[in-house]
C-alpha positions, 0 to 999 in steps of 0.5 A: 499500499505504502509503495502504490502511494510512493508511486502515486506521489511520484506521478504527481510532481511538477519537477522543478528548477527555479535557479538564477543560474538556470540555462537552456541546457539545463532545460532540455536536460530536464525534458531528456530526463523525462523522456528516458524515464519513460523509456527506462521505466514503462512500469512507473508513472512519469512526472506530471509536469516540468516547471521552469521559468518563461524563458526555458519554456521553449526549449523544454518544448522542443525536446520534450516528447512525453505528452502527458507531462505538462510544461509549467512556467512561473509568471507574473513577476514571479516570485514577488509580483511586484510588477505591473499588471500589463507586464504580468499579463503579457509575460503569462500570454507569452508562456502560453505562446511559447508552449507552456500548458500551465502557468504558476503566479503569485498572489499580489501580497503587496495589495493583500497586506494593503488591504487592496483585495479587489486589486489583488483579485482583478490581477488573477482575473486579467491573467486568467483571461490572458492565458485563455481557458485552456490553460491551466492557472496555479495561483501561489499563496505564499503561506509563509508570509499569510501565516495565519488561518484567517489570511490563508482562507481570504487568499484561497477564496480570492484565487478560486473565486477569481479563476485559479484551477489550483492553489499552491502554497509556496514559491519555495523562495522563502521560509516557512514553504509548505506546511501541513498547517497551510496544507490542511486550511488550504484543502478545507477551503477547497472542500467548502468551495466545491460544496458551494459551487461544485467546481473542483480546484486542485491542490499544490504544496511546494518548497521544502518537499523532499523526502518520501515521508514528506510527500505522504504527509501531504498525500494523506491530508489531501486524502482526508480533507478531499477524497481519493477523487483528488488523488491525480494529477489533474487536482493534486501536484507536489511542487518539488526539485529533489523529491523525485530522485527520493522517492525512486530510492525508496520505490527501487531500494537503490540510489538512482540520481535521474533527475 
């Protein structure tokens, strides 16, 4: 049972590289490794997606051959969203133009903490319109900054009500990143929103999720709060850069530095 959960968790990963030093060659290498994994381990699910900066979307798209693996771009002035709405809109639109299937953006916390909730919400709506209905939009709440249950709930409903397909805990660029407290709070919000609207919104914890036990903790929260129907890549992702190799080590009982 645990082994099946570990395999599922591997299939939920948004394989992420978000370093200032990332090159086009690194993006291509990520895609090549995903292609190779599909050939060498056909019995395993592949990762759900490759997550990169906007400039690496096209190189990844050129190389990636596994149709079910999505390409995610972080946009809208990631990781701080401290830029102009017009720039956010254009950047996200260009991400899709260059081949992104999904776009991850950060809630405009400078508006949120100033009490300009309408402004923060309107930016989400503008981005939603810019990327089109066929592109998945994930809104990062940056729960380490929000801290309280009240703030997390307000941000979660703001994101969902203005077009988010997923809500995500963190950028991974500040501490604390993902926490079980934030995850449980967000999943409860998703459950409430689904009860009110019948629309299913996905959940993505990200930041500091490294070990198999970390992944299982979030898996169990999703299963407990949202149910088994959320345990698929269309509704549950795990943003991570190191988790994949740790899961492979525990699944195959050997070191596999694949990614």
